[in-house]
Every structure is written in structure tokens, then in C-alpha cells.
C-alpha positions in Angstrom: 214.1 26.9 14.1 214.0 29.2 11.1 215.5 32.5 10.3 213.3 35.4 9.1 211.8 34.8 5.7 213.3 36.7 2.8 210.9 37.9 0.1 212.5 38.6 -3.3 210.7 40.4 -6.0 211.8 39.8 -9.6 211.7 42.8 -11.8 211.3 43.0 -15.6 215.0 43.7 -16.0 215.8 40.3 -14.5 213.5 38.2 -16.7 216.4 37.1 -18.9 217.2 34.9 -16.0 214.1 32.8 -16.0 215.1 29.8 -13.9 214.4 30.3 -10.2 217.7 28.7 -9.0 219.7 31.0 -11.3 217.7 34.1 -10.3 218.3 33.3 -6.6 222.0 32.7 -7.2 222.3 36.1 -8.8 220.5 37.8 -5.9 221.9 35.9 -3.0 225.5 36.3 -3.8 226.8 35.1 -0.5 225.4 31.6 -1.1 226.6 28.9 -3.4 224.4 27.7 -6.2 224.5 24.2 -4.8 223.2 25.4 -1.4 220.4 27.4 -3.1 219.5 24.2 -5.0 219.3 22.3 -1.8 217.1 24.9 -0.2 214.7 24.5 -3.2 214.8 20.7 -3.0 214.1 20.8 0.7 211.1 23.0 0.4 212.4 26.3 1.7 211.6 28.3 -1.5 208.1 29.2 -2.9 207.0 31.2 -5.9 203.8 33.2 -5.3 203.0 30.9 -2.4 203.5 27.6 -4.3 206.3 25.1 -3.8 209.3 25.8 -6.2 211.4 23.4 -8.1 214.9 24.1 -9.5 213.7 24.3 -13.1 210.7 26.5 -12.4 210.5 29.6 -14.5 209.7 33.1 -13.3 208.3 36.3 -14.8 208.1 39.9 -14.0 206.1 40.5 -10.8 206.6 37.1 -9.3 207.6 36.9 -5.7 210.1 34.3 -4.4 210.0 33.5 -0.7 213.1 32.0 0.8 213.1 30.7 4.4 216.6 30.1 5.6 217.1 27.2 8.1 219.4 27.7 11.1 222.8 26.3 10.2 223.7 22.9 11.8 226.5 23.5 14.4 229.6 21.5 14.0 231.1 20.8 17.4 234.8 21.3 17.1 236.9 18.9 19.3 240.3 19.6 20.8 243.2 17.9 19.0 246.8 17.7 20.1 248.2 19.4 17.0 251.5 21.4 17.3 251.2 25.1 17.1 253.8 27.7 16.1 253.0 30.3 18.7 254.6 33.7 18.1 253.0 35.5 21.0 250.5 34.7 23.7 248.9 36.4 26.8 245.6 36.4 28.6 243.8 38.3 25.8 245.3 37.3 22.5 247.4 34.6 20.8 249.3 35.0 17.6 250.1 31.9 15.6 252.1 31.1 12.5 249.7 28.9 10.4 251.4 26.4 8.1 250.3 26.1 4.5 247.7 23.5 4.0 246.0 23.9 7.4 242.3 24.9 7.4 241.5 27.6 10.0 238.1 26.4 11.2 236.0 23.3 10.9 233.5 23.1 8.0 231.8 20.4 6.0 234.5 18.1 4.8 237.1 19.5 7.3 235.9 18.6 10.8 239.3 17.8 12.2 242.9 18.8 11.8 242.1 22.5 11.7 243.7 25.4 13.6 240.6 25.7 15.8 241.0 22.0 16.8 244.6 22.8 17.8 243.6 26.0 19.6 240.9 24.2 21.6 243.5 21.7 22.8 246.1 24.4 23.7 243.8 27.1 25.2 241.0 25.0 26.6 238.0 27.2 27.4 240.1 30.4 27.0 238.8 31.4 23.6 236.2 34.0 22.8 232.8 32.7 22.0 231.5 35.4 19.7 231.8 33.3 16.5 230.3 30.2 18.1 231.5 26.7 18.4 232.7 26.5 14.8 235.1 29.5 15.0 235.9 30.2 18.7 238.4 33.0 19.0 238.7 33.6 15.2 238.7 37.3 14.4 240.1 37.0 10.9 241.2 34.1 8.8 243.6 33.2 6.0 243.0 30.6 3.3 244.0 26.9 3.6 246.8 27.4 1.0 248.1 30.6 2.5 250.7 30.4 5.3 251.5 33.0 8.0 250.4 35.0 10.9 246.9 34.8 12.4 245.6 36.6 15.5 243.1 34.9 17.8 241.1 36.4 20.6 240.8 34.7 24.0 238.0 36.9 25.5 234.9 38.3 24.0 236.0 41.9 24.9 239.3 41.3 23.1 237.4 39.9 20.1 235.1 43.0 19.9 238.0 45.5 20.1 240.1 43.7 17.5 237.1 43.3 15.2 236.6 47.1 15.4 240.2 47.7 14.3 239.6 45.5 11.3 236.5 47.3 10.4 238.3 50.7 10.8 241.2 49.4 8.6 243.7 50.2 11.4 244.8 46.5 11.5 248.2 45.9 9.9 248.3 42.9 7.5 251.3 42.5 5.2 252.0 39.6 2.9 254.7 38.4 0.5 253.9 36.7 -2.7 255.4 35.4 -5.9 253.2 36.3 -8.9 253.4 35.3 -12.6 255.0 37.8 -15.0 256.8 41.1 -14.3 254.6 43.7 -12.6 255.3 46.9 -14.5 255.1 49.5 -11.7 257.4 49.2 -8.8 254.6 50.1 -6.4 251.0 50.9 -6.6 247.4 50.4 -5.3 244.7 48.2 -6.6 241.3 49.6 -5.8 238.7 47.3 -7.2 235.5 46.0 -5.5 235.2 42.3 -4.9 232.1 40.1 -4.8 230.9 36.6 -5.5 231.7 35.4 -9.1 228.4 35.5 -11.1 228.9 32.0 -12.5 231.5 30.3 -10.4 229.7 30.8 -7.0 232.6 29.4 -4.9 235.0 32.0 -6.3 235.3 35.7 -5.8 235.8 38.3 -8.6 236.2 42.0 -9.2 232.7 43.1 -9.9 230.3 46.0 -9.3 227.4 43.7 -8.5 226.8 42.9 -4.8 230.4 43.7 -4.1 232.3 45.5 -1.4 235.3 47.9 -1.7 238.7 46.3 -1.8 242.0 48.0 -1.7 245.5 46.4 -1.9 248.8 48.3 -1.8 251.9 46.6 -3.3 255.6 47.0 -3.8 258.0 45.0 -5.9 260.8 43.4 -4.0 262.6 41.4 -6.8 262.2 40.3 -10.4 262.9 36.8 -11.5 262.7 35.1 -14.9 258.9 35.0 -15.5 258.0 36.0 -11.9 257.8 38.9 -9.5 258.4 38.8 -5.8 256.2 41.3 -4.0 255.1 42.7 -0.7 251.4 43.5 -0.4 249.5 45.4 2.3 245.8 45.0 2.8 243.7 48.1 3.5 240.5 46.0 3.4 240.1 42.2 4.0 237.8 40.7 1.5 237.7 36.9 0.8 240.7 35.9 -1.4 241.5 39.6 -1.9 245.2 39.4 -2.8 244.6 36.4 -5.1 241.7 38.1 -6.9 243.4 41.4 -7.2 246.6 40.0 -8.6 244.7 37.9 -11.1 242.6 40.9 -12.0 245.8 42.9 -13.1 247.1 39.9 -15.0 249.6 38.6 -12.5 248.0 35.7 -10.5 249.8 34.4 -7.5 252.1 31.5 -8.5 250.6 28.1 -7.8 247.1 29.5 -7.1 244.8 26.5 -7.8 241.7 28.7 -8.3 242.7 31.9 -9.9 245.6 30.8 -12.1 245.6 28.3 -14.9 249.3 27.6 -14.7 250.4 24.6 -12.7 253.9 25.0 -11.2 256.1 22.1 -10.1 256.9 22.4 -6.4 253.9 24.5 -5.5 250.9 22.7 -4.1 249.1 25.9 -3.3 249.5 29.6 -3.9 252.9 31.1 -3.0 251.4 33.6 -0.5 252.6 34.2 3.1 251.0 36.5 5.8 254.4 37.9 7.0 253.5 40.7 9.3 250.6 41.5 11.6 250.0 44.6 13.8 247.2 45.7 16.1 246.5 47.7 19.2 246.4 45.4 22.1 242.8 45.2 23.3 243.8 45.4 27.0 247.0 47.5 27.2 246.1 49.8 24.3 249.7 49.5 23.0 250.5 48.9 19.4 252.0 45.5 18.8 253.6 44.1 15.6 254.9 40.7 14.7 256.8 39.4 11.7 257.8 35.9 10.7 260.3 34.5 8.3 259.3 33.1 4.9 258.5 29.4 5.1 260.5 26.7 3.4 258.2 26.2 0.5 258.4 29.9 -0.3 262.2 30.2 0.0 262.8 27.0 -1.9 260.7 28.3 -4.8 262.6 31.6 -4.9 265.9 29.6 -5.0 264.6 27.7 -8.0 264.2 30.9 -10.0 266.7 33.0 -11.8 267.0 36.6 -10.6 266.9 39.1 -13.4 267.5 42.9 -13.6 264.7 45.1 -14.9 265.6 48.6 -16.0 264.4 51.2 -13.4 263.9 48.7 -10.6 264.5 49.9 -7.1 263.2 47.3 -4.7 262.3 48.5 -1.2 260.1 47.5 1.7 257.2 49.5 3.1 
């Protein structure tokens, strides 16, 4: 089965991008360039009704037709993987995800994910709104980020929790160690995030095909060459904290994507989802959970030298 055909008109202003694969990558910002190339190779793209090839050139007035195939479903299998369960009832479950664990199965990660573990623990008691690949998953955190994640057990709970995320009434607070000394003790980063125009698997601050992104921060401590921070998400864009901190010149320590500096002792970014809060979808009561910093995080802090910066006044939200 096929999804609806997308017809894309190329305007004169876009003729500096003459290759069809590059033009589509610019327009379809939610798709990787490799996926677009595969669509072309598999015959899902035409130019003015004729079969396209990757190197085909386009001109003003041309029409590219893209027919998107239905995604192949990856059946997630239950796996007996230990879970650090912070809270659980008949509607929701809050887990503390370890660094290095992928949230849901995808190409190259069909097993060992949080979803595999949840299927073993919960059985059929997970919402089905996101399908077999992401049962119960209302929001996610990156493989290299540790911390709290909330999962819905029923479709109704999933819908109500998703509404809170959309309304920005869902509490998500993180702690991170970033490179350099952040000048202001507290502040807000308000910069839209979208797909990187060249590196299609990365996100970036951009005005092109982007969505609003807001991160609030507060400095907790300064170290020699680093800042320990608390960050609160107002929105929840992909890689939001990592992109925003890199944007202001203070990438998260150890970030393998948005920082060029490799740091001994850090395999991934030093970023932990420490607090989560939401209105319970059944009882209507506000619930909040907080977890301690994981060992990789505290060990890294211990390896650093605490420094005093004039005017500092660390405090929590």
C-alpha cells in the first residue's frame, strides 16, 4: 500500500539546487538524504511524469512527484531486561533509563531496547497508539541520555499525556555538564530547531522548516573548563538541549554529534533527565518524580576541579 502522492513544485528561487535528490532533501526536511536517494532508486520519484534518477537536474516549473511507501513494521519482541521502575500503576509507568539504551526498535537496533524490556514487564498492558514499534511511548530521550521516561499503559492515558506535552504543561528538567563557563547564571534560549540543511541526521537552529524551541537554564556550579547546569524544557524538539547548548557555544560535554571535543571517561553526552512531572491521566492529580544523578555523571563531576566565578549564586529552579 502507498501513502498519498506528494507533488512538489520547484520555483525559480530554488534552481540553484539543480539535482533532484538535493532539492527533495531541502524540501522534505524530516527525511534523511539517504532515504530520499533510496526512494529515487526504487522508482517512487518522477519528474514531470518521467522516472527520476539521483543525478537528474531540474529547472523552474518542473514538478516532482513523490509516492511514499508504507513503512515496514518491525515487530518488537519481549526481552527479559532489568528495568529501574520509579513508579507504576494501571495507567502509567515511569522508568529511569540507563545511558546507552535505545528507547524503541529501529533499523540496526531491533533488540535490547526499552520497548523490548517494557513488553516483557507489562505484557499487553501498553498503549497501542504509536504502533508495534513504539507501544506506550509518549515521549523519548536519546540513546546517550539517561534519566526519567514516562510510558502510557492505555490509549486514553497516552492521549491525555500527549495533550499535556503539546500544551507545554509537562515538566521535564535535566542536568548537564557543558563545555566552558556559561556567562549568565540563568536565562532562556529561544531559537527554532529543524533538520540540518546538509547533515540530514542532525538538527540545528534554523528558520527553514523549523519549529519553535525554548530551553530555560540555571547554572549550578562552575568547574575548570566546564559548567554544571540545570535545564528545563518548555518545548520538546529532537536533540533540543544538545542543539541549544551547542548554539550558544557551550556544547554538552561528551556529545558525540554536536561537540568536536572527545572527553576521557564519557562515552556519550553528560546529560540526565532528572525530573519529570505530569497530571495523572486518571486521577487528575499532579505527580512529580526525581532521580539521583547516575554514576557516570557523578564520577565525571568528581574528576573536575571546582572553581569560583565572581558573581555566581547557584540555585535550583
